[in-house]
Backbone as JSON Lines, residues from 0, in Angstrom:
{"i":0,"aa":"L","n":[0.84,-1.19,-0.05],"ca":[0.08,0.08,0.05],"c":[0.82,1.29,-0.03]}
{"i":1,"aa":"V","n":[0.65,2.08,-0.96],"ca":[1.22,3.3,-1.03],"c":[0.4,4.47,-0.77]}
{"i":2,"aa":"K","n":[0.86,5.39,-0.02],"ca":[0.01,6.56,0.39],"c":[0.56,7.79,-0.17]}
{"i":3,"aa":"K","n":[-0.19,8.55,-0.95],"ca":[0.19,9.41,-1.61],"c":[-0.17,10.8,-0.51]}
{"i":4,"aa":"S","n":[0.61,11.82,-0.57],"ca":[0.19,12.97,0.4],"c":[0.21,14.27,-0.52]}
{"i":5,"aa":"D","n":[-0.6,15.04,-0.06],"ca":[-0.83,16.35,-0.7],"c":[0.04,17.34,-0.14]}
{"i":6,"aa":"K","n":[0.69,17.02,0.88],"ca":[1.5,18.09,1.44],"c":[2.78,18.19,0.79]}
{"i":7,"aa":"P","n":[3.39,19.38,0.91],"ca":[4.68,19.6,0.07],"c":[5.72,18.93,0.74]}
{"i":8,"aa":"Q","n":[6.66,18.54,-0.1],"ca":[7.94,17.58,0.42],"c":[8.88,18.7,0.8]}
{"i":9,"aa":"E","n":[9.73,18.41,1.74],"ca":[10.8,18.99,2.18],"c":[12.09,18.49,1.54]}
{"i":10,"aa":"Y","n":[12.94,19.3,1.01],"ca":[14.13,18.69,0.36],"c":[15.31,19.55,0.84]}
{"i":11,"aa":"L","n":[16.42,19.11,1.15],"ca":[17.62,19.75,1.53],"c":[18.78,19.53,0.75]}
{"i":12,"aa":"T","n":[19.36,20.57,0.24],"ca":[20.57,20.46,-0.62],"c":[21.75,21.02,0.09]}
{"i":13,"aa":"R","n":[22.7,20.22,0.05],"ca":[24.26,20.5,0.72],"c":[25.31,20.37,-0.12]}
{"i":14,"aa":"H","n":[26.31,21.06,0.09],"ca":[27.47,20.59,-0.63],"c":[28.77,21.08,0.17]}
{"i":15,"aa":"I","n":[29.73,20.59,-0.11],"ca":[31.27,21.02,0.49],"c":[31.91,21.38,-1.08]}
{"i":16,"aa":"R","n":[32.26,22.5,-1.17],"ca":[33.02,22.97,-2.38],"c":[34.69,22.86,-1.96]}
{"i":17,"aa":"V","n":[35.51,22.17,-2.54],"ca":[36.95,22.14,-2.18],"c":[37.61,22.45,-3.57]}
{"i":18,"aa":"S","n":[39.0,22.66,-3.37],"ca":[39.72,23.12,-4.44],"c":[40.47,21.96,-5.44]}
{"i":19,"aa":"T","n":[40.36,20.82,-4.7],"ca":[41.17,19.71,-5.45],"c":[40.23,18.39,-5.44]}
{"i":20,"aa":"I","n":[40.51,17.56,-6.47],"ca":[39.62,16.37,-6.58],"c":[40.09,15.32,-5.43]}
{"i":21,"aa":"E","n":[41.37,15.69,-5.16],"ca":[41.8,14.9,-4.02],"c":[41.1,14.98,-2.84]}
{"i":22,"aa":"S","n":[40.9,16.33,-2.58],"ca":[40.18,16.64,-1.08],"c":[38.93,16.3,-1.13]}
{"i":23,"aa":"A","n":[38.31,16.45,-2.42],"ca":[36.79,15.87,-2.7],"c":[36.7,14.56,-2.28]}
{"i":24,"aa":"N","n":[37.69,13.71,-2.87],"ca":[37.64,12.27,-2.73],"c":[37.85,11.57,-1.24]}
{"i":25,"aa":"L","n":[38.69,12.58,-0.62],"ca":[39.09,12.21,0.86],"c":[37.94,12.62,1.67]}
{"i":26,"aa":"L","n":[37.13,13.6,1.52],"ca":[36.11,14.1,2.39],"c":[34.86,12.99,2.01]}
{"i":27,"aa":"R","n":[34.67,12.67,0.96],"ca":[33.69,11.79,0.27],"c":[33.97,10.4,1.2]}
{"i":28,"aa":"Q","n":[35.29,9.95,1.08],"ca":[35.47,8.7,1.94],"c":[35.29,8.85,3.33]}
{"i":29,"aa":"T","n":[35.64,9.79,3.91],"ca":[35.42,10.0,5.17],"c":[33.91,10.08,5.61]}
{"i":30,"aa":"L","n":[33.07,10.47,4.69],"ca":[31.7,10.44,5.18],"c":[31.04,9.13,4.83]}
{"i":31,"aa":"I","n":[31.68,8.23,3.94],"ca":[31.24,6.96,3.69],"c":[31.82,6.07,4.9]}
{"i":32,"aa":"D","n":[32.87,6.37,5.31],"ca":[33.34,5.56,6.5],"c":[32.53,5.85,7.76]}
{"i":33,"aa":"F","n":[32.16,7.0,7.94],"ca":[31.37,7.34,9.16],"c":[29.98,6.63,9.01]}
{"i":34,"aa":"Q","n":[29.4,6.63,7.88],"ca":[28.09,5.93,7.65],"c":[28.4,4.45,7.88]}
{"i":35,"aa":"K","n":[29.34,3.83,7.58],"ca":[29.42,2.19,7.6],"c":[29.81,2.28,9.23]}
{"i":36,"aa":"E","n":[30.53,3.04,9.84],"ca":[30.47,2.82,11.33],"c":[29.24,2.82,12.09]}
{"i":37,"aa":"L","n":[28.28,3.8,11.62],"ca":[27.18,3.78,12.28],"c":[26.16,2.54,11.97]}
{"i":38,"aa":"S","n":[26.43,2.03,10.66],"ca":[25.64,0.97,10.32],"c":[26.17,-0.36,10.96]}
{"i":39,"aa":"L","n":[27.24,-0.36,11.56],"ca":[27.76,-1.67,12.29],"c":[27.26,-1.55,13.77]}
{"i":40,"aa":"E","n":[26.69,-0.41,14.32],"ca":[26.22,-0.43,15.64],"c":[24.89,-1.15,15.64]}
{"i":41,"aa":"L","n":[24.96,-2.02,16.58],"ca":[23.59,-3.03,16.6],"c":[22.87,-2.38,17.59]}
{"i":42,"aa":"L","n":[21.7,-1.88,17.32],"ca":[20.66,-1.39,18.34],"c":[19.31,-1.8,17.94]}
{"i":43,"aa":"E","n":[18.53,-2.08,19.13],"ca":[17.22,-2.47,18.93],"c":[16.35,-1.31,18.71]}
{"i":44,"aa":"D","n":[16.84,-0.08,18.59],"ca":[16.05,1.01,18.45],"c":[15.29,1.22,17.15]}
{"i":45,"aa":"P","n":[14.03,1.16,16.99],"ca":[13.38,1.21,15.62],"c":[13.63,2.77,15.0]}
{"i":46,"aa":"D","n":[14.13,3.58,15.7],"ca":[14.35,4.82,15.02],"c":[15.99,5.1,14.59]}
{"i":47,"aa":"K","n":[16.55,3.99,14.78],"ca":[18.06,4.11,14.42],"c":[18.49,4.69,13.18]}
{"i":48,"aa":"P","n":[17.79,4.29,12.1],"ca":[18.1,5.05,10.78],"c":[17.83,6.52,10.93]}
{"i":49,"aa":"F","n":[16.88,6.99,11.58],"ca":[16.65,8.42,11.65],"c":[17.58,9.15,12.48]}
{"i":50,"aa":"H","n":[17.99,8.34,13.57],"ca":[19.18,8.82,14.4],"c":[20.58,9.05,13.83]}
{"i":51,"aa":"D","n":[20.61,7.95,12.81],"ca":[22.11,7.7,12.11],"c":[21.99,8.95,11.06]}
{"i":52,"aa":"R","n":[20.88,9.35,10.47],"ca":[20.86,10.14,9.56],"c":[21.2,11.55,10.01]}
{"i":53,"aa":"E","n":[20.56,11.75,11.23],"ca":[20.67,13.0,11.9],"c":[22.41,13.19,12.18]}
{"i":54,"aa":"K","n":[22.77,12.07,12.7],"ca":[24.32,12.02,13.0],"c":[25.21,12.58,11.67]}
{"i":55,"aa":"V","n":[24.96,12.0,10.53],"ca":[25.61,12.18,9.31],"c":[25.41,13.53,8.91]}
{"i":56,"aa":"E","n":[24.15,14.16,8.91],"ca":[23.96,15.48,8.73],"c":[24.84,16.48,9.51]}
{"i":57,"aa":"K","n":[24.78,16.35,10.95],"ca":[25.63,16.94,11.63],"c":[27.07,16.88,11.37]}
{"i":58,"aa":"Y","n":[27.54,15.71,11.07],"ca":[29.02,15.58,10.75],"c":[29.25,16.16,9.37]}
{"i":59,"aa":"F","n":[28.38,16.18,8.53],"ca":[28.69,16.77,7.16],"c":[28.91,18.26,7.44]}
{"i":60,"aa":"S","n":[27.78,19.03,8.39],"ca":[27.69,20.22,8.5],"c":[29.2,20.7,9.13]}
{"i":61,"aa":"R","n":[29.62,20.0,10.11],"ca":[30.94,20.33,10.75],"c":[32.24,20.24,9.76]}
{"i":62,"aa":"I","n":[32.17,19.28,8.72],"ca":[33.14,19.17,7.9],"c":[33.17,20.27,6.92]}
{"i":63,"aa":"A","n":[31.75,20.71,6.32],"ca":[31.5,21.76,5.45],"c":[32.03,23.12,6.03]}
{"i":64,"aa":"K","n":[31.64,23.41,7.39],"ca":[32.15,24.55,8.0],"c":[33.64,24.68,7.98]}
{"i":65,"aa":"K","n":[34.3,23.5,8.15],"ca":[35.74,23.6,8.5],"c":[36.45,23.59,7.05]}
{"i":66,"aa":"Y","n":[36.06,22.74,6.23],"ca":[36.74,22.54,4.78],"c":[36.23,23.37,3.49]}
{"i":67,"aa":"S","n":[35.01,23.67,3.59],"ca":[34.45,24.21,2.34],"c":[35.02,25.51,1.9]}
{"i":68,"aa":"V","n":[35.26,25.82,0.73],"ca":[35.74,27.02,0.12],"c":[34.6,27.97,-0.36]}
{"i":69,"aa":"C","n":[33.45,27.65,-0.25],"ca":[32.12,28.04,-0.67],"c":[31.51,29.01,0.25]}
{"i":70,"aa":"A","n":[30.82,30.1,0.12],"ca":[30.35,30.88,1.05],"c":[29.33,30.4,1.84]}
{"i":71,"aa":"T","n":[28.68,29.25,1.55],"ca":[27.79,28.56,2.39],"c":[28.4,27.68,3.47]}
{"i":72,"aa":"R","n":[29.66,27.82,3.58],"ca":[30.22,27.22,4.8],"c":[29.83,27.63,5.99]}
{"i":73,"aa":"V","n":[29.33,28.76,6.12],"ca":[28.94,29.09,7.63],"c":[27.6,28.66,7.85]}
{"i":74,"aa":"L","n":[26.81,27.99,6.83],"ca":[25.71,27.49,6.91],"c":[25.79,25.97,7.0]}
{"i":75,"aa":"G","n":[26.89,25.47,7.09],"ca":[27.27,24.1,7.09],"c":[27.14,23.38,5.61]}
{"i":76,"aa":"G","n":[26.96,24.13,4.75],"ca":[27.05,23.84,3.33],"c":[25.62,23.66,2.8]}
{"i":77,"aa":"D","n":[24.64,24.14,3.47],"ca":[23.13,24.15,3.22],"c":[23.14,25.28,2.11]}
{"i":78,"aa":"L","n":[22.29,24.85,1.04],"ca":[22.01,25.7,0.05],"c":[20.69,26.3,-0.01]}
């Protein structure tokens, strides 16, 4: 059963702009590794995927504030 909603959907766009492809690949791999670490934690909490997503978003924001060369760095990479 698929339920359709008339409510507007919320979308969030983020990015980290860096000066080299090597930096981009390193940051990408760092985020992937963090996601893998979270997925290895075994918890019985049914909301774990939501908590993990929130942790990844906060981690991304910290990385963007520190390493991004874009003006959106102060917003954690949010567009």
